[in-house]
C-alpha positions as a Markdown table, in Angstrom:
| # | Residue | x | y | z |
|---|---|---|---|---|
| 1 | Met | 219.1 | 207.2 | 124.2 |
| 2 | Leu | 218.3 | 205.5 | 127.0 |
| 3 | Glu | 217.0 | 201.9 | 127.5 |
| 4 | Asp | 213.0 | 201.8 | 127.8 |
| 5 | Phe | 212.9 | 200.7 | 131.4 |
| 6 | Glu | 215.5 | 203.6 | 132.7 |
| 7 | Leu | 213.0 | 206.3 | 130.8 |
| 8 | Leu | 210.2 | 205.2 | 132.5 |
| 9 | Glu | 212.3 | 204.3 | 136.0 |
| 10 | Ser | 213.1 | 208.5 | 135.8 |
| 11 | Gly | 209.9 | 209.4 | 134.4 |
| 12 | Gln | 210.4 | 210.6 | 131.3 |
| 13 | Lys | 207.3 | 209.1 | 129.5 |
| 14 | Lys | 207.1 | 211.4 | 126.3 |
| 15 | Asp | 210.5 | 210.3 | 125.7 |
| 16 | Tyr | 209.2 | 206.7 | 126.3 |
| 17 | Val | 206.3 | 207.1 | 124.0 |
| 18 | Tyr | 208.5 | 209.0 | 121.2 |
| 19 | Lys | 211.4 | 205.8 | 121.1 |
| 20 | Gln | 208.0 | 203.3 | 120.8 |
| 21 | Cys | 206.7 | 205.2 | 117.5 |
| 22 | Leu | 209.9 | 205.6 | 116.2 |
| 23 | Lys | 210.4 | 201.6 | 116.7 |
| 24 | Met | 207.4 | 201.2 | 114.8 |
| 25 | Cys | 208.2 | 203.4 | 112.2 |
| 26 | Phe | 211.5 | 201.5 | 112.1 |
| 27 | Tyr | 210.0 | 198.4 | 111.4 |
| 28 | Leu | 207.3 | 199.3 | 109.0 |
| 29 | Gln | 210.4 | 201.0 | 106.8 |
| 30 | Lys | 212.0 | 197.2 | 106.7 |
| 31 | Val | 209.2 | 195.1 | 106.4 |
| 32 | Arg | 206.6 | 197.3 | 104.5 |
| 33 | Asn | 209.3 | 199.6 | 102.5 |
| 34 | Ile | 207.4 | 202.2 | 103.5 |
| 35 | Glu | 208.7 | 205.5 | 105.3 |
| 36 | Ile | 206.1 | 207.2 | 107.8 |
| 37 | Leu | 206.3 | 210.8 | 107.6 |
| 38 | Gln | 203.8 | 211.8 | 110.4 |
| 39 | Met | 201.3 | 209.7 | 112.4 |
| 40 | Lys | 199.0 | 210.9 | 115.1 |
| 41 | Thr | 199.6 | 208.2 | 118.2 |
| 42 | Glu | 197.6 | 207.3 | 121.5 |
| 43 | Phe | 199.2 | 206.0 | 124.4 |
| 44 | Ile | 197.4 | 204.8 | 127.8 |
| 45 | Glu | 199.0 | 204.3 | 131.0 |
| 46 | Asp | 197.0 | 201.5 | 133.4 |
| 47 | Asp | 197.4 | 201.4 | 136.9 |
| 48 | Asn | 200.5 | 199.6 | 137.4 |
| 49 | Lys | 202.0 | 202.2 | 135.6 |
| 50 | Asn | 202.6 | 200.4 | 131.9 |
| 51 | Ile | 202.2 | 202.4 | 128.9 |
| 52 | Trp | 200.6 | 200.6 | 126.2 |
| 53 | Phe | 200.0 | 201.8 | 122.6 |
| 54 | Thr | 196.4 | 201.9 | 121.7 |
| 55 | Tyr | 195.6 | 203.6 | 118.6 |
| 56 | Cys | 197.1 | 205.4 | 115.6 |
| 57 | Ser | 195.6 | 207.8 | 113.0 |
| 58 | Asp | 196.3 | 210.5 | 110.4 |
| 59 | Ile | 199.6 | 208.3 | 108.9 |
| 60 | His | 201.1 | 210.2 | 105.8 |
| 61 | Tyr | 203.8 | 207.6 | 104.6 |
| 62 | Arg | 205.8 | 207.5 | 101.4 |
| 63 | Ile | 206.8 | 204.2 | 99.3 |
| 64 | Leu | 210.6 | 203.6 | 99.7 |
| 65 | Asn | 211.9 | 202.5 | 95.9 |
| 66 | Val | 214.8 | 200.3 | 98.0 |
| 67 | Arg | 216.6 | 197.1 | 96.1 |
| 68 | Lys | 217.3 | 194.5 | 98.8 |
| 69 | Ile | 221.3 | 194.6 | 98.2 |
| 70 | Glu | 221.4 | 191.1 | 100.0 |
| 71 | Ala | 219.9 | 189.2 | 97.3 |
| 72 | Leu | 223.1 | 190.2 | 95.1 |
| 73 | Ser | 225.5 | 187.6 | 94.6 |
| 74 | Pro | 229.2 | 189.5 | 95.5 |
| 75 | Lys | 229.9 | 189.7 | 91.6 |
| 76 | Glu | 226.8 | 191.1 | 91.2 |
| 77 | Leu | 227.1 | 193.9 | 93.7 |
| 78 | Glu | 231.1 | 194.3 | 92.7 |
| 79 | Arg | 229.2 | 195.2 | 89.0 |
| 80 | Glu | 226.5 | 197.0 | 90.5 |
| 81 | Leu | 228.6 | 199.3 | 92.1 |
| 82 | Lys | 231.6 | 199.8 | 89.4 |
| 83 | Ala | 228.7 | 200.9 | 86.7 |
| 84 | Lys | 227.5 | 203.7 | 89.5 |
């Protein structure tokens, strides 16, 4: 996928907005362990052609049951993998 500025320069506003939504979803997945299934978002474009996220509603999500593998020591990780 193109970089953010490349999307804006080429006039692909929908792709830029979609990429920003994916970034928000990724952040929530990593920080809060939730997966966004669906959401409605609003963006506006100002006079300087900057696109701004303004609002999000009707958010549907699910909680992820993820263990942090980084917290395990190498020996514990090896034991866990052998047990499976």
